[in-house]
N, C-alpha and C positions, 0 to 999 in steps of 0.2 A: 504494500500500500504506500503510495507516494502522496505526501501532504505538504502544504505550506507550514512553516514553523508555527504560525498562529493557529492554524487548524489543529496541529498536533497538541498544543496546549489545551485546546477545548476538548479534544478527544480523551486526554488523560483524566479529565474530571468526570467522565461519564462511564468509566469501566475499569476493570483490573488491568495491570500492566501486561504488555505483551512480552514475549521472550527477548526481543532484540529491537534496538532503535539505531538508526544512522542519521546524524544531524551534521550537515556539511554546508559550506558555502563561503563566499567572500565577505558577507555582511556579518562582522563579528558580533554585533549587538544581538542580532536575531538568533545566531547560533548559540550564544551564551544564554539567552533567555529561554530558548527551547530546551537546552540541556538542563537548565535550572528547574524547568517545569517537570522534567523526568525525575530529577533528584527529589523534588518536593513530593511528587506522587509516590515515589518509593518510600519516603519517610512516612507519608500518610498511610501507606499500606503495611507498615510494620517492618520495613527493610532497614535495619540499622547498620549492617556491615557493608563497607564500600572499599573496593580495591581499584587502584589506578595503574594502568600500564602505558608507558610512552618511551620513546627513544631516550637514552641517557648518554652523556659524554660524547665520545666519538662514534657511538653507534648510530647508524642511520635508521634502524628499526627497533621496535620493542623486543623484549626477550620472548620470542614466540613459544619456546618450550615451557617457560614459566606460565604463560597465559593458558596454554593447553592443559598444563597440570592443574591450574586453578579451576578450569571448567570441570575437570573430572574429580576434584577433591571435595569431600563433604565440608559444609560450613562448620567453623569452630565455635562461633558465638551466636549465631542466629539461624533461623530456619531458611532464610533467603538472603541473597547477596546481590548488590549492584556492582557489576564489573565494568569499569570504564576503560576504553581503549582510545587513546588520543593519537591521531594520525595527521600531523601538520601538513604533509604533502597530499593526503587523501589517497595514498596508494600503499596497500599492505604488502605488495609483492606476492610472489608465488606461494611462499610458505605461509605467510599471514593469511592470504586469501583462502588457502586450503583449510586452515584451522577455523576460520570464521564459517566457511561452508559446512564443515563437519559439525560445528556447534549448532547451526541452524537446521541441519538435517535431523538432529535429535536433541532439542534443547533440554538441558538439565532442569528439573523442576524447581531447583533452589537458586537459579542464577538468572538475572536480567542483564543483558549486555547493552551497553551504551557506547556507540562509536561516534566520535566527533572529529571533524576535519576542517581545517581552515581553507585549504585550496580545493576547488571543485570546478569541473568543466565537463564538456561532453566526452572528453578523453578519459575521465575518471570512471569509477564504477566497474561494472563487469559482473561475473558470476557471484562473487562474494556479496556485492551490494544487492543484487537481485534476490539472493538467498535471504538477506535480512528483510527485504520487502515482502517476501512470501510469508514469513512467520511474525513479522512485526510491522514497522513503519519506517519510511525514509522521508526525511524533511530536508529540502535544499533551500538554503537562505541566499537566494540571488540578491545582488545589489538592487536597491530600490531605484528605479529610473526616475528622472526629473518629473515626468508627467504623472508618475504614481505616488510621489511624495505627499501631495496634499491629502489624498485618500488615506495614506498610512497615518499621517498626523491626525486626521479627523477621527479615525478609529481609536487611536491611542487617547485622544482627548475624551471620547465617550467612555472608554474604559476607566478613566479617572473621574468620571462623573461631571465632566465639563462640557459646555455647549458653546460653539463658536460659529459665526456665519462664514460663508465661503471667503469673503474678503480677508477676514482675520486669519483663517487657516492659510491662505495664500501668502499673507504677510509673514507668518512664522516660517513657512517653507522657503521664502526668499531669504530670510535672515540666516537660516542654518546651512544653506547651500549644500544640501545633500548629506550632511553629517547627522546620521541617525542618533548617535550618542548625544550630540548637542541638542537635538530636538527633544529627546527623552528627558534630558535634564531641565530644559525650559518648561516642558509640560509638567514635570514634578513640581517646579516652582509655582506654576500657575495654579496647581491644585491647592497650594498653601495660601496664595495671595488672592485668588478669585473669591468673590462674594456670592457665587452661585448664579449670577445673572449671565445672560447671553453675552459672549465676548464679540464685540465688533472690531473693526480695524483699528479705530482710535484707542480703544481699551487695550487691545493686544499690544499696540505700540508702546503704551505707557507701562505695561507690566513686564514685558520680556526684555532681557538684555540683548544687545546687538551681537548675536552669536556669529554673524558674518564677519565681525571684526576679528582679525586673525591674532589670537593670543599665542603665547609661547608653548602652551600644552599641545595645541593642535599643530604647531610648527614642528615640535619634536616628533609627534606621531607621524607626520608626513615624511620626515627625515628617515625614521626607522622603517617605514613602509616602502622606502625607495621611490617616493613620488617627487622627483627632482623639479619638475615644472611647477608643481604646487608649492614647493619650498620657496622658489624664486618669487612666485606671486605673493605668498604670505609675507616674505621679507619686505617686498616693495610696499605692501599695505601697512605693515608695522612702521616702516620708516616714514611713510606719508602721514601717519597719525602722530608722529613726534616721539615715538619710543626711542630709548637710548640702548645702544649695544650692551653696555654693562648690565642693564636691567634684565636682558634676555639671557645673558651668559650663565647666570647662576643655575637655572634649570637645565640649560644645555650641558654644562659641565657635569652636573649630577647624573644625567642620563648617559653621557659618554663614559663616565666612571663605572656606572652600572653595567653598561655593555662590555667594558673591559674586564670587569670581574666575572661576568658570565662566560666570556670568551676564554679566560684563563682556566676556569673549571672545565669547560668543554674540551679544551686542548689536552688536559691531562686525564681525560676520561672520567671525570668526577660526576657526581649526582647533580645534574642540571635542574631537576625538579626541586631539590632541596635548596639550591642556590636561588632559584626564583622566589622561593618562600623567604629565604634570608634577606633578599633584596627587596622584598615586599612588592613583587610584581604580580598584579592580579591576573587571574586566569584569562580575562578578556584581552589583556595586553600582551600575553606571552607569544601569540602567533607573530606579532610584528617584530618582537625581539628575536625570535627564531629566524625570521627572514633576514634580519640584519646580520645575525651571526653567520648565516650561510654566505653572506657577501664578503666578509672580512675575517682574517685570522686574528689571533690574540695580539701579535706584534703590531698590526695595523691599528687595532683599537687603542693601544698604548700611544701610538703616534697621534691619533685623533685627540686624545686627552692633552698631550703636549701642545698640539696646535691650538687648542682652545686657550691655553695659557698665553700663547703668542698673540692671539686675537684680543685677549683681555689687556695685554700691555699696550697694544696699538690703540685700543679704544680709550685707554687712560692717558695716552700721550707719552708712554714710556717705552718706545721701541729700543731694542738692543743697539749697541754701537755698530755701525755699518749695515744695519738692517734697512732694506729699501722701503721708503715711505709708501704706505698703501692705505686706502680708505678702510675704516674698521668694518663698514657694512659689506664691502667687497670681500674682505678677509673672512668674515663670518659666512657669507654665502658660499665661498669656495670650500670651507670646512664642511658645511652641512650637505652640499652637493656631493662631496667626496664620500661622506657617510652613506648617502642615498644611492650611490652608484657602485657597481661592482669594480669599476676602475679607480677606486678611491686613491690608491697609491700614486697613480699617474696624475690624477687631478691635483693632488697636493703638491706634486713635484713641480707643477707649473706655477704654483702660488709664489 
């Protein structure tokens, strides 16, 4: 059975959990919320035990033997278990696909399988995904297209008990520029600020922040996601609004240091999931970090951190002796584009 993520959430409220679920797609918020709905349904149905499998360190795939053993082992603490399999690439390979197919052919009565994937396209899927669809449900979270965004916003407003006319909905859609997380955050604020009356365009304008204004958090997200063109556009917007480079660098440096720490753990084959937890990286943010880690090795991440220090000196008017004068905004853009691009080393070499 194939559903939209929102349809899956509604289905979970109407009956017992199925043996397996696959939730995948490029829209991280929709994937996260659909997976959270499965977890909530599991808790509501008395499933207290949860195991997570994902690639660790230098491994490109999870430990398939351990996953297979889990499927066939009795539960230690509860009558049923939720087993999560995280596939950032959306491709389990031959071995993983065979194990998933075998599970779906004869699902153990005490296991519910939840597979999540950040990447998804027509080239993904296959027999293993079809097997999940036969015994459970497949929900693909495609990116919301511009013409679909107003309807998505309107449904979310209704779910929060809010009413808005079409002009108000369109105004919010214009402001968030396709960023579902920003839209969700604005709607949550509206739920707190609204007096229960119908929201018109003027009222919407007065209540919501201008989420189309490019802040540093979205700038960092675009950088980690490899969206170079968006990075340049955001920097231009921030500069036009009168922001200062030093005010942006604090968050940029924190994220680069976080990336360097994750890269060091990955390089030595350590527990990347544990490091994500130590670095306080939310589940919803982990896919973009994984994509960034795939672009650059640990040495290059260290260089990015050092380059951020150079940008800071330039912004504060303290370049090193003999250092070629350069505009701080240009230096910051070169750094962020290097992080966003697989050719990061060569891009910095031209700086």
